[in-house]
N, C-alpha and C positions, 0 to 999 in steps of 0.2 A: 377873638370877641365876638359877640353876639350882638348884632344891632336889630331893635325891633321898632316899628312904626305903624302906628293904628291911624290909617286914612279912612275910617268908616264918616260919612258924612260930609267929607272932602270933596269938592269938584274938581275936576282937572282944570287946570294943569298941575294944581298943587300938590297930590301925591306923585306925581312924576319928579318935579321939583325935588322935592323932599328925599325920594328915592336917588336920585343924582348925587345929590348931597352926600348920601350915606355911602354910594357906591365909591365915591372919590375917597373916601376915611378907610375903606375897607383894605386888607392887607391878607396877603396866602392864609388860608385855614378858616378866615371868619366867615360867619354867617350873616344873613339879615331876613328877616322874618316880618312882613308886610300883611297887613288886612286892608282891603278896599273894598267897596262897594257903588262906587261910580261908574257908569258905562263907558266913559272917555277913559277913563284910568285903565279897566278892564281890556280895553283894545290896545291902547298905546304902552303901558307898562311892558306885556310880554313881546311887543313889535321891538321895542329899545333892547330888551335883555338880548333877542333873538339876531338882532344886529350887531351889537356889540361882544356876543360870543359869550354870554353868559352861562352857567348851568343853573338851572332852577327847577322845582317843581310846584306845581299850581294844583290847590285843590279847593274845593267848594265846601265851606264849613256851615254854611245856612243859606236859606234862598237868597240869592243875589248877593252873598256874602263871598270873597274870595281870599285865599289866605296864599302869598306867594314865598318861597323859600329859596333864597340864594346862596349858593355855596362858592368861596373862591380855593 
C-alpha cells in the first residue's frame, strides 16, 4: 500500500505525529510519501527515521519544500 501525507503549512510537531501514525500502519512492502516545509519537521523527521532504522530518500521538490519517501 502507498500512504501519502501532505504536511505543507503545518508546524512541528504535527507532521511528525502524522508520520508516526502512518508508520504504525505500514507493513512490509508498503511505501509512505510525505511532503513537508516546516524547518522543525525537516530536522526532526529524518532524525526519527534514522533512529528507527527506516530506509528513505529525501529530495527537494521546490524551494523550502521536501519530499521524503519511505519504504519498508
